[in-house]
PAPA-91766 format. One record per residue (C-alpha): y, x, z. Coordinates in pm, whole numbers, plus 50000, padded with zeros to 5 digits. Layout:
YXZ ...
***
This chain:
621917894938411 622057918438113 622987954538184 624547973937895 624548011837898 626898024937627 626758060337487 629478072837252 629178095536950 630218130736863 633548144136993 634228112137190 633648099337540 633388068237752 637038060137679 636208046137334 634308017237496 637228004937709 637907972337522 634237965137458 633397970337826 636087945237925 634757918737689 631117923537790 632057922638159 634037890638103 630837874837971 629097882338301 627227913838196 627027945938394 628337974938185 628108012838221 629828036437973 628138070138018 630368100738045 628478128737870 628928164137997 631208184937778 632668154637604 634398137437895 635958168438049 633208178438292 631788213938275 633668220837952 634248257937909 632348267038228 629728288538056 626928264038145 624628255237856 625018219337741 622338206237506 620668173737406 618448174337715 621598175537928 622788142937777 619348126737788 619218133738161 622618117138207 621498085538028 618318085338240 620498087938550 622478057638435 619228038238384 617948048338728 621208037638889 620558001538788 618887981739066 615407974138936 614927947539201 617807927439055 615707920538747 618407926338484 617527934938125 618787969538033 620167973037680 620948008337563 623648011537295 624038044137104 626798050836854 626588079636610 625308110636795 624898089037106 621718073436968 619878106637023 620268108037402 619728070137411 616368072237233 615358103137432 616068084937758 614398052637644 611238072337557 611008083537922 611968050038074 610478026637815 609188001938076 612747995538196 614457990737859 614707956237703 616327967537377 617947996737199 620997990236981 621708015336705 625428011336637 626078021136274 623458048236295 619778052636216 616808056436449 616178093536514 612718108936483 610648131736700 611308168436637 614508162736438 617868175236569 620988153636564 622508176736304 620128162136043 621928128736075 625258143935967 625468133935598 628168158635493 626348190635385 629488211535435 629758200235796 626078207635855 626548242235709 629528248735936 627488240036245 624578261636132 626958290536060 628498288136407 625038288336560 624048318536354 627068338336466 626628328836831 629538304636837 628718273237029 626238291037253 626548291637630 630148296837729 631568287437387 633558256037311 631208242137049 631938224536721 635718219436689 636788183036708 638658166036421 642348173536460 643848146236242 643278111136112 642148125535779 639558148035944 638028118436127 637308102335789 634708129535724 632728116336020 632858079735914 635268053735782 638178045836013 638778012635837 640177986636074 641138010636353 644788004736455 647018034936417 647648038136790 643898037636862 643238063236590 645908086336729 644308082937074 640928091536922 642448123336780 644238132137103 641188127637328 638598143137094 636578171137251 634548199237090 630908189337048 628588213637230 626678229836945 623298229037119 623498191037141 623348190136762 620738217436715 618158210136985 615308188836841 614688154836997 611278153737168 609548120137198 606188109537340 606038077737131 606608053737421 609948043337272 608228026536976 607357997337206 611037990137275 612667962937058 615547975336844 618697961436683 620817977836416 624507969036399 625687979936055 629347985235963 629767974935600 633037993335538 631258025235631 628758019035350 625858002735537 624577967335495 621467946735557 621027942135182 620987979735124 618417985035400 616277957035257 616377974234916 615208007035067 612387989435249 611297972434926 610678006634767 607628009434990 608528040435190 606028040435479 608618056935706 610718025135685 607918000135743 608767997336113 612057980736019 610177949035921 608687945436270 609767911436413 611157929836716 613727947036492 616897927436416 620167934436237 623807924536246 626707933336018 630327939436106 632917940635828 634627971635958 634438009635959 632408033336172 634268027036500 633897989636572 634567994936943 638118004136836 638577981636533 636917949136645 635757951137010 635467913237043 633167909936743 631157939936862 630727924737208 629497892237054 626977911336839 625727930937141 625297899337348 623387882637067 621257913837020 620407913437390 619227877537344 616877888237064 618977873136787 619847888336452 618607889536094 615107902436027 614027920935717 611407907135485 608197927435487 606717937435156 604527910035011 601217926434932 600387897834694 603537902734484 605107934134341 608467944534492 611527937534275 611677972334119 608047969233999 608277934533846 607927931933467 610987937133247 611577901933114 613077910232774 610767910332475 610537947132381 607827964332175 605337984232380 606158017132214 604318047932335 606018076432517 605678113932529 605708130332870 607398164232911 607318174533276 609658150933458 611028136533130 609648109132903 610648103732539 610368069832370 610488075731995 611438050031730 608548041131496 608458056931152 611538078431209 611768105730943 615118121131036 616628131531372 617858101831572 620478098131845 619258096232203 620158076432514 619298093032846 618748068033129 619528080033483 617968060333767 619578053234102 618588061734455 618148077234694 614438072734626 612198088334895 610138117034757 606818100234837 607508067234657 604948058834388 605218050534109 608258072334047 611378057333884 610558066333523 607488044233558 609488014533685 609407985633435 613207981733409 613848017933311 610918017333069 612217984632924 615667998732851 614178029932691 611878009332467 614787986732374 616678017432253 613678030232059 613237996231894 616797999431765 616158033231606 617228058031873 615268079532118 615038065732471 614858092332742 613908086533106 613448111433386 612648115733752 615458133933931 615518146234290 617948122034449 615778116834757 618678117535004 622438112734981 622768150435023 620758156634703 623368149134436 623718185134326 619968187934264 619948154234086 622808165333861 620878196833771 617818175933680 619888152733460 621518182033281 618118198033219 616718165333083 619648162132844 619088197532715 615368191132674 616098160132466 618748177632255 616348206332182 613718182732038 613818184231655 613428146431638 616718141731827 620148144731669 621658168531925 625198158131829 624718121331913 623868116332279 624708088832527 624088088032902 623348055433085 623508054733466 622138029233712 623078021334070 623778051834290 622858074533999 626348065433882 627908092934094 626318119033864 628478104933584 631468122933735 630418156433586 630328142233236 633638123833271 635358154933397 634058178533124 632808160632815 630748180232563 631478173332197 628058157732143 628428131732419 629478100232235 629408075132519 628508069032883 627268036133021 626708023733374 624927992933505 625657979433856 626808014733942 628128031034255 631298048334132 632608065234447 630708079334745 630208054235024 631928065635345 628728072535539 627288094335262 629298124735368 630428131535012 634168126935060 635978153034855 632868162734658 632778164534279 630568133534261 633248106834241 633608089833901 636588070434039 638428103834060 636848120633756 637728092533514 641308105233501 639928134833300 637708114533065 640118114732774 638848092032497 635208092232607 634058055732577 632598039432889 630478007932886 630327992833234 628027963933325 629517947033633 627647921433843 629497892834007 627327892034319 627467929134391 627237941634750 630847944234876 630577980734973 629567989134614 631897964434442 634927981534591 633938014434424 633747997034085 637227982434125 638548016434236 637078031733920 638538004933694 641988008733849 641888046433797 640618042033440 643468018233363 646018042933497 644478070633286 644178049532972 640418054832954 638438033232712 636288011532939 634447981132807 633427958333093 630367936433039 630237910233314 627157893333456 628907866833670 625837855233860 624067888833856 623017909234158 622267946134197 619007950634004 619437917233826 616837924733558 613957915433790 615847892734031 617567866633817 616517843133535 616697861733207 619057835933054 621747846933302 621837882833180 620077886532843 623297884832640 625027910032868 622277935932825 622237931332448 626037934232435 626027966232641 623187980232433 625007971232110 628177988532228 626318020432315 624388020731988 627568014731785 629078046231934 626008066231831 626308058831461 627058088731236 630518074931155 631498069131519 634388090631641 633308123331804 635368144032043 637478170131860 635538203031861 638688222931936 639048207232281 639038228832590 636428206032742 633648227032596 632338224032245 628678224432334 628598231432702 626818210932965 629228201633248 626588203133517 625868239733437 629458251833415 
***
């Protein structure tokens, strides 16, 4: 018999598992939903310190309560914050655990507190501030629980959760003891021998395809995800599948316990990963000039200042990845294609290493633009910006406050609104919201027909908002294209689309192309990222 031990996330308790427990039990499994101290009513407000070790001990107690002689396989399931006490307990009882299931959450690391997994920087700052002032220490109530449906959205998408269940989630939410978020997780390493399954909730912004892309970048910290003992499932729902689709969740957990699930492809050492494959279009191998984190590709034999196109790569790209994005063939190919047509191609490395890094990335992009405009070989009044993938969120600054010299923005397979699990709800980095302020700034959008659903929905949201605002958006479709199509699909499927997008951008950089009226309040020469 399989024994499931379920541990809920922040602000919640064993009650969230009610429907999932019933379905697992009906299948013949033994199920224990752990009531964590301070979150299920016990010892709350008693003045007793409650930290991560408190919760680890309670999961260990649940493991020890299972009759070892019965021979059942123990599967630990951690949702959200719950994965931290799950992994801590599994590290100390590794010989008894058949599998760990990470439910819409990542695998925590030794020495890292649970707070680091909270993507919203404002929420992290609030917890740190409470800790600094003594709030949340022994005798305090801890981090206040979300008090409304809207507040719960900051902790993960509530897509699919029925209204009555969401109201119950609000009503039963408990303050999260602050020390549970701040105390570092301590591991011996024994847990690495335990097989793992990730259940990803696509409407919260996670998917197997996205994880595979991250793995393909070559980050050594993600190499363990290609271990054959690691499997994955997807659920087309938000962050609380135990409330939105308990039957489907129970099926996924049962299959995970049986060792089923999709496995990631390890990097092929004999072949370059997709982002390092050659750019298939025939472009001249023009030289480049390197200026710090910026490269300039200059048109041959140019005697007068030329317009420039600044290419902004996607991410997040781990800081240790080599080569860095400006040395990736696709970005170099686009820049050389621009230079071959008489403009200056500009590439850069920006610091989008984590979803919390958008402000730093925006600063890097703004600095690269100013560096290019200051070069005497660049016509500072004719600039275009071209964004790729998740770099697309940086476009919001330029849509919201267009300088007079910005003639056009372009985006290829972009992310145009923060994904729910990125913790950026309400931030300035949402082109789908900023496009209402774009005025007559032309936008050239290359849309792929086989986009990942969680990204495709942001593109449609952007286009709907642009239509309502009357923004000039030219959509260039690649019907059979995928995210990163340049090195994934036969060139005949996308060559014309790239040339059309490039032609549209270049046409808006001609001296006779319409420029934004200099009397506008949007800032005659200002840079929106520095305002």
